[in-house]
Every structure is written in C-alpha cells, then in structure tokens.
VMD Tcl script that draws the C-alpha trace (Angstrom):
set ca {
  {-102.20 117.43 -120.75}
  {-98.93 119.46 -120.98}
  {-98.55 122.88 -119.14}
  {-98.39 125.54 -121.71}
  {-94.62 127.37 -121.33}
  {-94.65 131.05 -121.40}
  {-91.59 133.48 -122.84}
  {-91.58 136.95 -122.07}
  {-88.97 140.02 -121.46}
  {-89.78 143.47 -120.40}
  {-87.85 144.59 -123.29}
  {-90.62 143.76 -125.82}
  {-92.48 147.20 -124.74}
  {-89.50 149.02 -123.96}
  {-88.90 151.17 -127.06}
  {-89.26 154.91 -127.31}
  {-91.16 155.83 -130.19}
  {-92.59 158.82 -131.92}
  {-95.95 160.34 -130.60}
  {-99.03 158.50 -132.28}
  {-96.58 155.89 -134.10}
  {-98.55 153.18 -135.57}
  {-96.88 150.25 -133.74}
  {-98.66 149.42 -130.29}
  {-95.24 148.73 -128.29}
  {-97.28 148.93 -124.98}
  {-99.61 145.46 -125.64}
  {-96.67 143.00 -124.83}
  {-96.38 144.18 -121.15}
  {-100.44 144.43 -121.17}
  {-100.57 140.92 -122.04}
  {-97.89 140.10 -119.41}
  {-100.02 142.13 -116.85}
  {-103.06 140.59 -117.88}
  {-101.94 136.97 -117.26}
  {-100.51 137.92 -114.09}
  {-104.26 139.45 -113.20}
  {-105.57 135.94 -114.04}
  {-103.27 134.31 -111.44}
  {-100.23 133.39 -113.50}
  {-97.11 133.26 -111.56}
  {-94.56 135.34 -112.58}
  {-92.17 132.49 -112.09}
  {-93.98 130.79 -115.01}
  {-92.32 133.20 -117.69}
  {-89.07 132.18 -118.94}
  {-86.96 135.24 -119.85}
  {-84.95 134.82 -123.39}
  {-81.43 136.07 -123.62}
  {-80.66 138.19 -126.96}
  {-79.54 136.38 -129.78}
  {-75.93 136.43 -130.84}
  {-75.26 138.88 -133.89}
  {-73.13 135.96 -135.50}
  {-75.64 133.32 -134.83}
  {-78.03 135.32 -137.15}
  {-75.38 136.13 -139.74}
  {-75.26 132.45 -140.57}
  {-78.98 132.29 -141.72}
  {-79.63 136.07 -142.99}
  {-77.46 138.23 -145.01}
  {-74.35 139.17 -142.92}
  {-73.99 142.58 -144.40}
  {-77.79 143.37 -143.67}
  {-77.27 142.11 -140.03}
  {-74.30 144.17 -139.50}
  {-75.63 147.42 -140.89}
  {-78.82 147.07 -138.78}
  {-76.90 146.37 -135.47}
  {-74.61 149.06 -136.04}
  {-76.92 151.51 -137.46}
  {-75.58 152.04 -140.91}
  {-78.98 151.20 -142.73}
  {-79.81 154.19 -145.06}
  {-83.00 156.26 -144.47}
  {-84.72 154.28 -147.46}
  {-84.37 150.85 -145.62}
  {-85.50 152.44 -142.23}
  {-88.21 153.68 -143.74}
  {-89.30 150.39 -145.07}
  {-88.79 148.94 -141.50}
  {-91.18 151.72 -140.00}
  {-88.89 152.15 -136.69}
  {-86.16 155.00 -136.09}
  {-82.94 153.25 -135.52}
  {-81.72 153.05 -131.90}
  {-79.27 150.64 -129.86}
  {-82.53 149.64 -127.86}
  {-84.45 149.00 -131.12}
  {-81.47 146.29 -132.07}
  {-81.40 145.08 -128.39}
  {-85.23 144.31 -128.59}
  {-85.35 142.79 -132.15}
  {-82.52 140.41 -130.86}
  {-84.33 139.41 -127.69}
  {-87.90 139.00 -129.35}
  {-86.42 136.68 -131.87}
  {-84.47 134.82 -129.19}
  {-87.69 134.54 -127.34}
  {-89.47 132.74 -130.24}
  {-86.43 130.58 -130.76}
  {-86.60 129.71 -127.13}
  {-90.64 129.09 -127.33}
  {-89.75 126.69 -130.11}
  {-87.60 124.69 -127.83}
  {-89.80 124.46 -124.85}
  {-92.72 123.56 -127.40}
  {-90.42 120.45 -128.24}
  {-90.02 119.75 -124.58}
  {-93.51 120.25 -123.22}
  {-95.59 120.17 -125.95}
  {-96.84 123.83 -126.47}
  {-95.25 126.96 -125.61}
  {-96.41 130.83 -126.34}
  {-93.76 133.92 -126.90}
  {-95.60 137.23 -125.55}
  {-94.20 138.77 -128.99}
  {-92.98 137.40 -132.47}
  {-94.19 136.97 -135.79}
  {-91.91 139.25 -137.59}
  {-92.52 137.77 -140.62}
  {-92.00 140.44 -143.29}
  {-88.07 140.35 -142.81}
  {-85.96 138.97 -145.57}
  {-82.69 137.67 -145.43}
  {-81.34 140.85 -146.80}
  {-84.04 143.61 -145.69}
  {-86.32 144.42 -143.08}
  {-89.92 145.62 -143.75}
  {-93.37 146.57 -142.09}
  {-91.91 146.52 -138.33}
  {-89.99 143.32 -138.93}
  {-86.23 143.14 -139.04}
  {-85.06 139.88 -138.33}
  {-87.89 136.66 -139.09}
  {-88.07 134.91 -136.10}
  {-90.53 132.33 -137.29}
  {-88.10 131.07 -139.93}
  {-85.06 130.95 -137.13}
  {-87.47 129.37 -134.79}
  {-88.12 126.70 -137.64}
  {-84.49 126.07 -138.09}
  {-84.21 125.61 -134.50}
  {-86.68 122.80 -134.55}
  {-85.17 120.80 -137.20}
  {-82.11 120.51 -135.05}
  {-83.92 118.13 -132.98}
  {-83.79 114.53 -133.76}
  {-87.44 113.34 -135.22}
  {-88.13 116.66 -136.31}
  {-87.91 116.66 -140.28}
  {-90.65 119.17 -141.08}
  {-91.95 122.07 -139.65}
  {-95.26 123.66 -140.36}
  {-95.31 127.43 -140.36}
  {-99.22 128.05 -139.74}
  {-99.52 131.99 -140.12}
  {-102.91 133.39 -139.59}
  {-101.98 137.25 -139.18}
  {-104.03 139.46 -141.68}
  {-100.75 140.36 -143.67}
  {-98.98 137.68 -145.82}
  {-96.08 136.47 -144.27}
  {-94.03 137.39 -147.26}
  {-90.59 137.20 -145.75}
  {-90.91 133.56 -144.28}
  {-92.38 132.09 -147.75}
  {-89.02 133.72 -149.28}
  {-86.57 132.41 -147.06}
  {-88.37 128.88 -146.92}
  {-88.88 128.67 -150.76}
  {-85.77 126.36 -151.10}
  {-86.31 124.31 -147.82}
  {-88.29 121.73 -148.01}
  {-88.27 120.98 -144.37}
  {-90.01 124.23 -143.57}
  {-93.62 124.34 -145.07}
  {-95.30 127.67 -145.21}
  {-99.23 128.44 -144.92}
  {-100.37 132.21 -144.82}
  {-104.20 132.93 -144.35}
  {-104.06 136.62 -145.29}
  {-106.33 139.75 -146.38}
  {-105.70 139.79 -150.29}
  {-105.62 143.37 -150.61}
  {-103.76 144.19 -147.57}
  {-99.81 144.87 -146.94}
  {-97.50 143.55 -148.45}
  {-98.92 144.64 -151.86}
  {-96.23 142.50 -153.61}
  {-96.95 138.79 -152.31}
  {-94.39 136.05 -152.29}
  {-95.50 132.52 -152.90}
  {-95.93 130.39 -149.70}
  {-96.52 126.82 -149.95}
  {-100.19 127.57 -149.61}
  {-101.65 130.80 -149.82}
  {-105.20 131.93 -148.96}
  {-106.26 135.47 -149.64}
  {-109.39 136.73 -148.05}
  {-111.71 139.57 -149.31}
  {-112.01 142.81 -147.34}
  {-115.07 142.30 -145.00}
  {-114.75 138.59 -144.56}
  {-116.71 137.37 -141.49}
  {-116.28 134.54 -138.84}
  {-117.84 131.78 -141.01}
  {-115.79 132.08 -144.14}
  {-112.71 132.77 -142.19}
  {-112.92 129.82 -140.02}
  {-113.78 127.52 -142.81}
  {-110.54 128.53 -144.71}
  {-108.68 128.19 -141.79}
  {-110.06 124.67 -141.13}
  {-109.45 124.15 -144.82}
  {-105.97 125.25 -144.72}
  {-105.21 123.26 -141.90}
  {-106.43 120.16 -143.39}
  {-104.35 120.55 -146.74}
  {-101.22 121.56 -144.80}
  {-101.47 118.19 -142.67}
  {-102.15 116.40 -145.64}
  {-99.40 117.85 -147.78}
  {-96.71 118.62 -145.19}
  {-96.93 115.64 -142.83}
  {-95.25 118.01 -140.06}
  {-93.47 116.91 -136.87}
  {-93.94 120.25 -135.35}
  {-96.00 123.38 -135.75}
  {-95.12 127.22 -135.25}
  {-98.24 129.30 -135.17}
  {-98.57 133.04 -135.89}
  {-101.81 133.86 -134.02}
  {-102.01 137.46 -135.42}
  {-105.16 139.18 -134.25}
  {-105.23 141.87 -136.58}
  {-107.83 139.93 -138.43}
  {-110.32 141.37 -135.60}
  {-113.13 143.62 -136.94}
  {-111.75 146.67 -134.75}
  {-108.09 146.30 -135.88}
  {-106.96 149.78 -137.65}
  {-105.19 147.86 -140.27}
  {-107.09 144.51 -140.96}
  {-110.10 145.12 -143.08}
  {-111.61 142.02 -141.89}
  {-114.77 141.28 -139.70}
  {-113.75 138.89 -137.26}
  {-115.06 138.60 -134.04}
  {-113.43 138.18 -130.68}
  {-115.20 134.86 -130.53}
  {-114.09 134.16 -134.04}
  {-110.60 134.49 -132.87}
  {-111.04 132.49 -130.14}
  {-112.67 129.61 -132.27}
  {-109.59 129.85 -134.42}
  {-107.28 129.56 -131.89}
  {-109.21 126.82 -130.05}
  {-108.97 125.25 -133.44}
  {-105.48 125.08 -134.02}
  {-104.35 123.94 -130.56}
  {-106.95 121.16 -130.48}
  {-105.88 119.65 -133.62}
  {-101.90 119.85 -132.66}
  {-103.02 118.13 -129.27}
  {-105.19 115.46 -131.30}
  {-102.32 114.76 -133.61}
  {-99.77 114.98 -130.91}
  {-97.75 117.76 -132.38}
  {-95.81 120.12 -130.55}
  {-96.96 123.67 -131.28}
  {-94.80 127.11 -130.65}
  {-97.17 130.26 -130.87}
  {-96.43 133.90 -131.08}
  {-99.04 136.62 -130.73}
  {-98.29 138.30 -134.41}
  {-100.09 141.49 -135.41}
  {-102.61 143.40 -133.71}
  {-102.96 147.68 -134.08}
  {-106.09 148.71 -132.32}
  {-104.88 151.96 -130.51}
  {-107.21 151.26 -127.59}
  {-104.51 148.68 -125.74}
  {-106.96 147.48 -123.52}
  {-109.06 146.24 -126.14}
  {-106.28 145.16 -128.08}
  {-104.73 142.98 -125.22}
  {-108.20 141.44 -124.69}
  {-108.07 140.19 -128.09}
  {-104.66 138.53 -127.72}
  {-105.50 136.96 -124.59}
  {-107.84 134.69 -126.58}
  {-104.73 132.93 -127.48}
  {-103.57 132.05 -123.96}
  {-107.23 131.05 -123.24}
  {-107.01 128.40 -126.06}
  {-103.69 127.18 -125.06}
  {-104.99 126.48 -121.71}
  {-102.91 129.06 -120.13}
  {-105.79 130.08 -117.66}
}
mol new
graphics top color blue
foreach p $ca { graphics top sphere $p radius 0.5 }
foreach p [lrange $ca 0 end-1] q [lrange $ca 1 end] { graphics top cylinder $p $q radius 0.2 }
display resetview
C-alpha cells in the first residue's frame, strides 16, 4: 500500500481577516498540528512554492489574473470573492493553488496525496466567487493530463456547495470529467452544469448521502473511465456546519472518505485529495471532522 503524501504551507492559515469573518482561516494550521500530534513527522510535508502569475494566465483570463494580483479588481468583484484584498491574500492564493497542483503530481508518483487546503471550486476563468479566486482543481486536472497515460481525469466534488467554477471551466474539455454532489438549495444559487450533478435536499442524512455518493461514483467510473481522480472532500456537509444545511454525521463523513479511497485503491487510480469547505466556528471541532479524510487515506 502506498504511503500518502502530504502538502502544506504555513501561509494557508496566514491571512488577516476582519473580526468574526465567516472564513475559518485557522483550520489549515489546525489540521497540520493535529497530524503532528498523531505522530506524523514534520518531514512528511511537502512545501509548495507559489504559482507563477504568467502560468496561471495561460489558463485563466489574463486581465482578471493581472487585476487580482495587482489589487485592481473593483469593490463589487472583491465583494463577490468575500475577502478584502491584500498582497498576502494573493500570495496565499497562489501558494494554495500550487499546493493542489503539487498534490496532483505526487498522487501520480505515489498513488495518493493530500493537500491541507484546496477545493477553490467557485473560481471561474475571469472572476472569483465564494472565497475562491483561482480554481486549483482545474489547474491540477490539467497538470495530471500532461503525464503520459493520463487521458481522462475525474473531479469528484463532495463539497456541500456545487463546483460551479470547475463545471464551467471543464465544460468544453472532454478530458476533465466533473461530478458534483451538493446541497440543491445552497450557494451558488445559479448552478452550472457538471457532467453529473446530484442535488441533495436540506436535512439529508447519512444513508441517503452515502447512497448518492456510491451511485455518483459508479456512474462517473462507467461514463468517464478515468485514469486519475481529484477528490474534493468538503466537510461542510456535516450536521454541525454553519453553512451546510445537511445532517451528515462525523461517521458519515468518514464512511464517504473511506469509500472513495477504497474505490481508487481497488481500481488502481491515483487520487489527489483536497480538504474543501468546512465552516464551523469551533475550529477544534472543525479540524476533527476534516481529520476523517486523513484517517481514511491511511495517513495515521
């Protein structure tokens, strides 16, 4: 069994935000520290270097990328993103996206890899939205497709919010197959069309959720026949999440993650996982739910 590779940079949690801001920026460092407390050596973590602005501009709208990086987006565009602009925000964004790209490379080399951030799936080619500025999932998929023998990548998104940016970016790219399992009556209110979409009703519990995940997975494997998987393991599906509106238990989150890793293992598919969303204000409780992903991956 392959040793899961881990990707982390301290900048993931280094961003000054207004008091009571909705985004739980401390959780990334919290996950890192929790893994250390489980006996994971600090040497296990790969450190990403921020992506080059020019490289991103080859994929995303160069005007948007330039305005984002130089603080020239208007107030409406920044409100849609949900963060105040700062140089640190840009550096963090470019480093977080680099982490997911590095994770995808490590997954191909080692079988499985996990980024301690990632899942910025509301970012489009020419604008950011919902705390997402650069779509790391799509960049990682394109990175995987550069490898010989990787002709189709499955983006399997289980975050409670639809992966609208990813769906739109991949709409005309048959090599990237997008699946989104999300709350139907949740953000974004205007959904995009993934290759497969599964909208869940408010209050959905473990049994229906896990059944939907299994159904979505089997359909995706049958239709896409992927050579690699990018997994967005958002925990905003959790019953205690402030923004989720679903009733998934911690055990349900672990069962979901166990299923996805077991299926990849069975099929011999390399998997790059990101932690996705999670918005409990109790950071320790939130970290505990995110830790289910690392438990399922066999990190500890």
